[in-house]
C-alpha positions as CSV (number, residue, x, y, z in Angstrom):
1,M,0.0,0.0,0.0
2,R,1.2,3.5,-0.8
3,Y,0.4,6.0,2.0
4,H,-0.1,9.7,1.9
5,T,2.2,10.1,4.9
6,V,4.4,7.8,6.9
7,I,5.2,9.1,10.4
8,I,8.4,7.9,12.1
9,G,7.8,7.6,15.8
10,A,4.7,7.1,18.0
11,G,5.4,9.9,20.4
12,M,3.1,12.8,21.2
13,S,4.0,14.8,18.1
14,G,3.7,11.8,15.8
15,L,0.3,10.7,17.2
16,A,-1.1,14.2,17.0
17,A,0.0,14.7,13.4
18,G,-1.5,11.3,12.6
19,I,-4.8,12.3,14.1
20,R,-4.9,15.5,12.2
21,L,-4.2,13.7,8.9
22,A,-6.6,10.8,9.5
23,Y,-9.3,13.3,10.3
24,Y,-9.0,14.5,6.7
25,E,-9.1,10.9,5.5
26,K,-5.4,10.9,4.4
27,P,-4.0,7.3,4.4
28,V,-1.4,7.6,7.2
29,C,0.8,5.1,9.0
30,I,2.8,5.6,12.2
31,L,5.9,3.4,12.5
32,E,7.4,2.7,15.9
33,R,10.5,0.7,16.5
34,H,9.6,-0.2,20.1
35,T,6.8,-2.3,21.7
36,T,5.1,0.7,23.2
37,I,4.1,4.3,22.3
38,G,5.2,7.5,23.8
39,G,8.8,8.1,22.9
40,L,10.2,10.6,25.4
41,N,7.0,10.6,27.4
42,S,6.1,6.9,27.7
43,F,5.3,4.5,30.5
44,Y,6.3,1.0,31.6
45,R,5.5,-1.6,34.2
46,L,8.2,-2.9,36.6
47,R,7.8,-5.3,39.6
48,G,4.1,-4.8,39.5
49,R,4.1,-1.0,39.4
50,N,3.4,1.5,36.7
51,Y,6.0,4.2,36.0
52,D,5.9,7.3,33.8
53,V,9.0,8.1,31.7
54,G,9.8,11.8,31.4
55,L,6.5,13.1,32.8
56,H,6.9,15.3,35.8
57,A,4.0,17.4,34.8
58,V,2.0,18.6,31.8
59,T,2.7,22.3,31.2
60,N,0.3,24.8,29.6
61,Y,-2.5,24.0,32.0
62,A,-5.8,25.9,31.6
63,E,-9.1,25.5,33.4
64,P,-11.8,23.4,31.6
65,G,-13.7,25.6,29.1
66,T,-10.9,28.0,28.5
67,R,-11.2,29.2,24.9
68,T,-7.7,30.5,24.3
69,G,-4.1,29.2,24.8
70,P,-2.2,26.2,23.6
71,L,-4.3,23.6,25.4
72,A,-7.5,24.9,24.0
73,K,-6.1,25.1,20.5
74,L,-4.8,21.6,20.8
75,L,-8.1,20.1,21.9
76,K,-9.9,21.9,19.1
77,Q,-7.5,20.8,16.4
78,L,-7.6,17.1,17.6
79,R,-11.4,17.2,18.2
80,L,-10.9,16.1,21.8
81,R,-12.7,17.1,25.0
82,W,-11.2,18.6,28.2
83,D,-12.2,15.4,30.1
84,D,-10.1,13.3,27.7
85,F,-6.8,14.4,29.3
86,D,-8.3,14.5,32.9
87,L,-5.8,17.1,34.1
88,S,-5.5,18.1,37.7
89,P,-3.6,21.2,38.7
90,Q,-0.5,21.3,40.9
91,N,-0.3,22.1,44.6
92,G,2.5,24.6,44.1
93,S,6.2,24.5,43.2
94,S,9.3,26.6,43.8
95,V,12.7,27.6,42.5
96,V,15.3,27.5,45.3
97,F,18.7,29.1,45.2
98,P,21.1,29.9,48.1
99,G,19.3,32.5,50.1
100,Y,16.3,32.8,47.7
101,R,13.0,31.0,47.1
102,I,10.4,31.9,44.5
103,P,7.2,29.9,44.9
104,F,4.8,29.6,42.0
105,A,1.5,27.8,41.2
106,N,-1.0,28.2,38.4
107,D,-1.5,31.8,39.2
108,F,0.7,34.1,37.1
109,A,-0.2,37.3,38.9
110,A,0.9,35.8,42.2
111,F,4.1,34.6,40.6
112,V,4.9,38.1,39.4
113,E,4.3,39.5,42.8
114,N,6.5,36.8,44.4
115,V,9.4,37.7,42.1
116,C,9.0,41.3,42.9
117,D,8.8,40.6,46.6
118,V,12.0,38.5,46.5
119,F,13.8,40.9,44.2
120,P,12.3,44.3,45.0
121,Q,15.1,46.3,43.3
122,Q,14.3,44.4,40.0
123,A,10.5,44.7,40.3
124,D,10.0,47.4,37.6
125,R,12.5,45.8,35.3
126,F,10.8,42.4,35.7
127,R,7.4,43.8,34.9
128,K,8.8,45.3,31.7
129,L,10.3,42.0,30.8
130,V,6.9,40.3,31.3
131,I,5.3,42.8,28.9
132,H,8.0,42.1,26.3
133,I,7.6,38.4,26.6
134,N,3.8,38.7,26.2
135,D,4.1,40.9,23.2
136,Y,6.5,38.5,21.5
137,D,5.1,35.9,19.1
138,E,7.2,32.8,20.0
139,T,5.2,30.5,17.8
140,S,6.1,32.3,14.5
141,L,8.0,29.9,12.3
142,S,10.0,32.8,10.8
143,N,11.7,33.9,14.1
144,E,15.4,34.4,13.9
145,P,17.6,32.8,16.6
146,A,18.4,35.2,19.5
147,S,20.1,34.7,22.8
148,A,17.6,34.7,25.7
149,R,20.4,35.6,28.1
150,Q,21.2,38.7,26.0
151,V,17.6,39.7,25.9
152,L,17.1,39.2,29.7
153,S,20.3,41.2,30.4
154,E,18.7,44.2,28.6
155,F,15.9,44.2,31.2
156,L,17.4,42.7,34.4
157,S,20.6,43.5,36.2
158,D,20.6,40.8,38.9
159,R,22.4,37.6,37.8
160,T,20.7,35.5,40.4
161,L,17.2,36.4,39.3
162,I,18.1,35.7,35.7
163,D,19.5,32.3,36.7
164,M,16.4,31.5,38.8
165,L,14.1,32.3,35.8
166,F,16.3,30.1,33.5
167,C,16.5,27.1,35.9
168,P,13.1,25.6,35.4
169,L,12.9,26.6,31.8
170,M,16.2,25.1,30.9
171,F,15.6,21.9,32.8
172,Y,12.3,21.5,31.0
173,G,13.3,22.4,27.5
174,S,16.8,23.7,26.6
175,A,19.0,21.7,24.3
176,T,21.6,24.5,24.5
177,P,24.2,24.7,27.3
178,H,24.2,28.0,29.3
179,D,21.5,29.6,27.2
180,M,18.2,29.3,25.3
181,D,16.9,30.7,22.1
182,F,14.6,33.5,23.0
183,S,11.6,31.9,21.3
184,Q,12.2,28.8,23.2
185,F,12.5,30.8,26.4
186,C,9.2,32.5,25.8
187,I,7.5,29.2,25.0
188,M,8.7,27.7,28.3
189,F,8.1,30.9,30.4
190,K,4.5,31.0,29.3
191,S,3.9,27.3,29.6
192,I,5.4,27.0,33.1
193,F,4.9,30.4,34.8
194,E,1.9,31.9,33.0
195,E,-0.1,28.7,32.5
196,G,1.3,26.1,34.9
197,F,1.5,22.4,35.8
198,A,-1.1,19.7,35.8
199,R,-1.2,15.9,35.6
200,P,-3.6,13.2,34.7
201,F,-4.4,11.0,37.7
202,K,-3.4,7.9,35.7
203,G,-0.2,9.6,34.4
204,V,1.0,9.9,30.8
205,R,-0.7,6.7,29.7
206,Q,-4.1,8.5,30.0
207,I,-3.1,10.9,27.3
208,L,-1.3,8.4,25.1
209,K,-4.1,5.8,25.2
210,K,-6.6,8.5,24.3
211,L,-4.6,9.7,21.4
212,T,-4.0,6.2,20.1
213,R,-7.6,5.2,20.3
214,H,-8.8,8.4,18.6
215,Y,-6.2,7.9,15.8
216,K,-7.3,4.4,15.1
217,E,-11.0,5.3,15.2
218,L,-10.3,7.8,12.4
219,G,-8.7,5.0,10.3
220,G,-5.0,5.6,11.0
221,E,-2.6,2.7,11.1
222,L,-0.1,2.1,13.9
223,K,2.7,-0.4,13.5
224,L,4.7,-1.3,16.6
225,R,8.0,-3.2,16.3
226,H,8.4,-1.5,12.9
227,G,11.7,0.4,13.0
228,V,12.8,2.5,10.1
229,R,16.3,1.5,8.8
230,E,16.3,4.0,5.9
231,I,14.4,6.9,4.3
232,M,14.4,6.4,0.5
233,V,15.2,9.5,-1.6
234,E,15.2,9.8,-5.3
235,D,16.3,13.1,-7.1
236,G,16.1,15.0,-3.8
237,R,12.6,13.8,-2.9
238,T,11.5,11.2,-0.4
239,T,9.6,8.2,-1.8
240,G,9.1,6.2,1.4
241,V,11.0,4.2,4.0
242,I,12.7,0.8,4.4
243,L,12.1,-1.1,7.6
244,D,14.6,-3.0,9.7
245,D,13.5,-6.2,8.1
246,G,14.0,-4.8,4.6
247,T,10.3,-4.2,3.8
248,E,9.8,-1.1,1.7
249,I,6.8,1.2,2.4
250,E,6.0,3.9,-0.2
251,A,4.7,7.3,0.8
252,E,4.2,10.7,-0.7
253,H,5.5,12.3,2.5
254,V,7.6,11.3,5.4
255,L,7.2,13.1,8.8
256,S,9.9,12.2,11.3
257,S,9.8,12.8,15.1
258,A,13.2,11.0,15.5
259,G,15.2,14.2,15.6
260,H,17.0,16.3,13.0
261,V,20.4,14.6,13.0
262,E,18.8,11.2,13.6
263,T,16.5,11.6,10.6
264,L,19.2,12.6,8.3
265,R,21.2,9.6,9.3
266,L,18.4,7.5,7.8
267,V,18.5,9.1,4.4
268,N,20.0,7.1,1.5
269,G,21.8,7.9,-1.7
270,E,23.8,11.1,-2.0
271,W,22.3,12.5,1.2
272,K,23.6,9.7,3.4
273,M,26.3,10.5,5.9
274,E,29.6,8.8,5.2
275,N,31.2,9.2,8.7
276,G,29.4,9.3,12.0
277,A,26.9,11.8,13.2
278,E,28.4,14.9,11.5
279,G,29.8,15.7,8.1
280,V,29.1,17.2,4.7
281,L,26.5,15.3,2.8
282,H,26.4,17.5,-0.3
283,A,28.1,20.6,-1.6
284,Q,25.2,22.7,-0.4
285,Y,24.0,20.6,2.6
286,S,25.6,19.7,6.0
287,I,24.5,17.8,9.1
288,P,23.9,20.0,12.1
289,P,25.5,19.2,15.5
290,S,23.6,16.8,17.7
291,G,22.6,17.7,21.3
292,E,24.4,16.8,24.4
293,I,22.0,17.7,27.2
294,S,20.9,14.6,29.1
295,F,19.8,13.5,32.5
296,N,19.7,10.7,35.1
297,E,16.4,10.3,36.8
298,A,15.8,8.3,39.9
299,I,12.2,7.3,40.9
300,F,11.7,6.3,44.5
301,V,8.5,4.5,45.7
302,L,7.6,5.2,49.3
303,D,5.5,3.4,51.9
304,C,3.8,6.7,52.7
305,Q,2.5,9.9,51.0
306,P,5.1,12.6,50.8
307,R,2.8,15.0,52.6
308,E,2.9,12.7,55.6
309,L,6.6,13.6,55.8
310,G,5.9,17.3,55.5
311,H,6.4,17.7,51.8
312,D,3.4,18.9,49.7
313,E,5.1,20.8,46.9
314,T,4.6,19.5,43.4
315,I,8.1,20.3,41.9
316,V,11.2,21.9,43.4
317,F,13.8,23.3,41.0
318,Y,17.0,23.7,43.1
319,N,20.5,25.0,42.7
320,D,23.1,25.0,45.5
321,A,25.9,26.8,43.7
322,Q,26.5,30.5,43.5
323,Q,25.6,30.4,39.8
324,F,23.4,28.0,37.8
325,H,25.4,25.8,35.5
326,Y,23.5,24.1,32.7
327,E,25.8,22.0,30.6
328,P,27.0,18.4,30.2
329,P,28.9,17.9,33.5
330,T,32.5,16.8,33.9
331,E,31.4,14.4,36.6
332,P,28.9,11.5,35.9
333,L,26.2,13.8,37.4
334,D,26.0,17.5,38.3
335,L,24.6,17.4,41.8
336,R,24.7,21.1,42.3
337,S,21.2,21.4,40.8
338,G,18.2,19.3,40.0
339,I,14.5,18.7,40.0
340,I,12.5,17.1,42.7
341,C,9.0,16.0,41.7
342,S,6.2,14.2,43.5
343,P,3.3,12.9,41.4
344,N,1.3,12.7,44.6
345,N,1.2,16.4,45.0
346,F,-1.4,17.4,42.5
347,R,-5.0,18.4,43.4
348,Y,-6.7,15.3,42.0
349,A,-10.5,15.3,41.5
350,D,-12.7,14.1,44.3
351,G,-9.7,13.9,46.7
352,E,-8.2,10.9,44.9
353,Q,-4.6,10.0,45.8
354,L,-2.1,7.6,44.3
355,D,-1.8,4.3,46.2
356,E,1.9,4.8,47.0
357,G,4.2,7.7,47.5
358,Y,6.7,8.8,44.8
359,I,9.7,11.1,44.7
360,R,11.5,11.7,41.3
361,I,14.9,13.3,41.2
362,T,16.5,14.5,38.0
363,S,20.1,15.6,37.5
364,L,22.2,16.7,34.6
365,A,24.3,13.8,33.4
366,D,27.5,13.3,31.3
367,P,26.3,11.2,28.3
368,D,29.8,9.9,27.4
369,Y,30.4,8.5,30.9
370,W,27.1,6.6,31.0
371,M,27.3,5.4,27.4
372,S,30.8,4.0,27.9
373,L,30.4,2.0,31.1
374,P,30.5,-1.8,30.8
375,D,27.5,-3.6,32.4
376,D,29.5,-4.8,35.4
377,E,30.2,-1.1,36.3
378,Y,27.0,0.5,34.9
379,Y,24.5,-0.9,37.4
380,P,26.6,-0.3,40.5
381,A,27.3,3.3,39.2
382,K,23.5,3.8,38.9
383,E,23.0,2.8,42.5
384,E,25.9,4.9,43.8
385,W,24.9,8.0,42.0
386,G,21.3,7.5,42.8
387,R,22.3,7.5,46.5
388,R,24.1,10.8,45.9
389,M,21.1,12.3,44.2
390,V,19.1,11.6,47.3
391,E,21.7,13.2,49.5
392,S,21.5,16.3,47.3
393,A,17.7,16.4,47.3
394,I,17.1,16.1,51.0
395,Q,18.8,19.5,51.5
396,H,15.5,20.8,50.1
397,I,12.8,18.3,51.1
398,P,12.3,16.0,54.2
399,D,14.5,13.0,54.4
400,F,12.5,10.1,52.9
401,R,15.2,7.4,52.8
402,D,13.7,5.3,55.5
403,H,10.5,5.0,53.5
404,I,11.9,3.8,50.2
405,I,10.4,0.4,49.2
406,D,11.5,0.4,45.5
407,T,13.7,2.3,43.1
408,D,14.3,2.6,39.4
409,I,16.9,4.7,37.7
410,F,17.4,5.6,34.0
411,T,20.4,7.3,32.4
412,P,21.4,8.7,29.0
413,R,22.1,5.2,27.9
414,T,18.4,4.3,28.6
415,I,17.2,7.4,26.8
416,K,19.2,6.6,23.7
417,K,18.0,3.0,23.7
418,F,14.3,3.9,23.7
419,T,14.3,7.1,21.7
420,G,17.3,6.8,19.3
421,H,18.5,10.3,20.3
422,L,22.3,10.4,20.0
423,K,23.9,10.8,23.4
424,G,20.5,10.4,25.0
425,A,19.9,14.1,24.2
426,V,16.5,14.6,25.8
427,Y,15.8,17.9,24.0
428,G,17.5,17.1,20.8
429,A,19.7,19.3,18.8
430,P,20.5,22.9,19.9
431,R,19.5,24.4,16.6
432,K,15.8,24.0,15.9
433,V,14.1,23.8,12.6
434,L,11.0,25.9,13.2
435,D,9.4,25.3,9.7
436,G,10.1,21.6,9.9
437,T,11.9,21.4,6.5
438,T,15.0,19.2,5.9
439,G,16.2,20.3,2.5
440,I,14.7,17.1,1.0
441,D,11.4,17.5,-0.7
442,N,8.5,16.0,1.3
443,L,10.6,15.0,4.3
444,F,9.7,17.0,7.3
445,L,10.4,17.1,11.1
446,C,8.1,17.3,14.0
447,G,8.6,17.1,17.8
448,T,11.7,18.0,19.7
449,D,13.9,19.3,16.9
450,Q,11.1,21.3,15.3
451,G,11.0,23.4,18.4
452,F,7.7,23.4,20.2
453,L,8.4,22.1,23.7
454,G,6.7,20.1,26.4
455,I,3.9,17.6,26.1
456,I,1.4,20.1,24.8
457,G,4.0,21.7,22.6
458,A,5.0,18.3,21.1
459,M,1.4,17.7,20.1
460,L,1.1,21.2,18.7
461,S,4.3,20.6,16.7
462,G,2.8,17.5,15.0
463,I,-0.4,19.4,14.3
464,T,1.3,22.5,12.9
465,M,3.6,20.5,10.6
466,A,0.6,18.5,9.4
467,N,-1.4,21.7,8.7
468,N,1.5,23.5,7.1
469,H,3.0,20.8,4.9
470,L,0.8,17.8,4.6
471,L,-2.8,19.2,4.3
472,R,-2.1,21.7,1.6
């Protein structure tokens, strides 16, 4: 069968694009190498428990019935209801630096006042920055790259405040060490501070299963265990894909959520790379650098609710150094900063609560270290560095070590295995391709390397690329 579009990857962006195409009765097939859907935001079952991968919280929260904003736009485009995602808002979160703490919840006016209270000398400057951010169209596909640090320095003069604003936004979406593109900064600023955090009671599987069911009901095909070995190109135009088993699938268009560099590595003929992940493919075409920002995440199951230990915050973004460092560390992990999240600490409907307590800790990781370890060193290293992550985190939340009944830890090596991202780069390549084009006719990108961030952003990426390139 010849498809209108083949989509590589059954993550949020691929599923959303598939729904959009299937709604218009386009023959579409999503190909996924692994046995489950989700990509960077998936789920798994281990020792009788369900775990989310990647999901701390869904950003861009809005109250049911809201008519504007990314979530409302997403639901309208996918013809879904508010109840389909079953989102419950956060209790409240904070950014914590030495001597400073900025709390925030899903109340932007209160967040602005909190910033101004903590940094009174920066209050007027910060309010002007907020106006500038709100006037900026971060979703424009024609935006030129600009340093967010440079822009913020034009408004703010306090380095600590600048770092405290960057900390959550970088941890949740920056592929660039030390900085962010200003468009990316605005996307994350609005999605985290202006709109806020929420979570489905059943976790990310609630969203993924709804997307998959809706996609199939519209006639879309989903093929698990169907990895793409090669993207076929003739005369500069894609003609389809070749699967790992050698099967050829023809398509008028290919939409890839695998990442920019990773997608180009699949291309055949004159476009195919000769050496490694970088190199000149053609006199007028070159491979961009891949990303290097990756993480270790440790998930701890507790025999009690975190609030019983005195911890009721949803997410704590912490930094213990004088300045915030966001880069691949020289040590296996950078324990100077991190994220502490409890899925228990959302305001679930009807007072529901998860059966067990959970604490998730995330730290910047050195991909090369974790990729190169032999198995007999890898697993002990995970345990040792997991212990150190806890020691770092309990400087900011109550000590929960006596209540741990199970632990699971993943590393850049795990991320690469299940996403294909080189070096386990969670947020892909530092240079985004906002219009989704690749230089090859009818081969487009969606997801991480297109540039719309977060779970809602990933789905909007798939929708936007489908609307702009595949439905015209």
